[in-house]
N, C-alpha and C positions, 0 to 999 in steps of 0.2 A: 826753372820755375821761379817766378817772383812772388814772394809772400807765401801764402799757403793755399792748399786746395779747398774749395768750397763744395759741399755736398748737400743736395736737397733730396729728401726722401718723400715720395708721393705714391699713393695708390691710384691707378687708373680706374675711373668710374665707368659705369655703364653708359652714362651720358656722353662720354668721350669716344665710345665705339661708333664708327662711321660706316663700316663695311660688314658684309656677311660674316658670321662666325664671331662677332664681337671684336673684330680687328679695329685697332685704334689708328687713326690717320697719323702719319709721320709728322705732320705739322704740330701736333701736340708736344712732341719732343723739342721742337724749336721753341715753343712757348716756355717750357721749363728751363731750357738753356738761357733764354732771355732773362729769367728770374735769377739764375746763377750769375750771369754777367752783371746784372744790376747789383747784386750783393758784393761782387768783386769791386765794382766801381765805388760803392759806398765805403768799403773798407780802405780803398786806395785814396779816394778824393773827397769823400763825404757828400757825394752827389750821385743821383741815380743814373746819369749818363744818357746818351742816345746810342742806339744800336745802329751801326752803319751797314753791316751785312755779314753774311756767312760765306765761307768758301769751303770747298771739298766736303760737302755734306754727304754722308753715306749712312744708309739704313741697312743694318747687317743682320737683323733678326726681327721677327714680328713681335708686336706688343698688343696685348688683348686687355679688354675690360677685366678688372680684378687683379691684374699684375701689379706687384709692388716694384717700384722703380727707384733707382738712384741716379741723379743727374750730377755729374762731376764737372768742375771747371777750374782752371787756373790761368794765371797770366804768364804768357811766354815772353813778351817784350812790351816795353812802354816807351812812348815818345813824349812830346810836350803836351799834347792834348789827346792823343789816341793810345789805345793799348790793344794788343792782340791776345786772344784767349784760345785755349784748346778746350774742347768739350767732349764728354763721353756720356753715354746713357747705358745703364745696366739694369737688367731684370734680375731680381733675387728671390722672389716668390711668385708663383703662378698658380692659377686654379688648376685642379687635376684634370677636369673635363673627361673623366673616366665614367662611362655609363654604369659601371658596377659600384660606384661610390656615390655618396651624397653629393648633391649639386653644390654644396658649400665646401667640399673637400679641396684642400690646397697643399701645394708642395713647396718646401724650402729647397731651393736649388743648391746642389753641392758646391758649384762654382757659379758666381754671377755670369749672366750671358750679356755680352756686348751687343746692344741693339742699335747703336748709332754713334757716330763721331763727326766732328766738324771743327773748323776754325772760325772764329768770329772777331770782328773789330768793333770797338766801342769808342766813343768820344765824350770827353768832358771839357767844355770850353775853359780856358785859363781862368776867366773871371768867376767861374763856378767852383773851381778847385779850392778846397779848404785845408789842404795839407793832408798827410797820411793819417787816417782815422784809426787804423789798426797797426800797432807796432810791428807785427809780423810782416808788413808790406814795406818797411823802410829799407 
């Protein structure tokens, strides 16, 4: 790992539910990984970067409206203009969805559940690189 891990915490809203049962479309995970990648680029080069693409995207558990998520990312390798990141998405709180409980009941999960993982490549052109902005990335 180069630098440090970046973690973004977000609650999935009902507006993000796309399928029956308040299931959230997996593309929302990619959106948040994009934000994590952008933060990594800013810390590394002082520029938001351009996302080239993802590889080996896997969705490993369902995500629902009301779930509290953590989106993790870190840089695995860097070149002159590109860098490769690893991403993970974890659910750590979920609505209970128990008919015997209030509709607002929620459960803190004993262990976070891995909901997705991927590799991504980002690019910052040389002329846009301003040097390492976060000393942890030197």
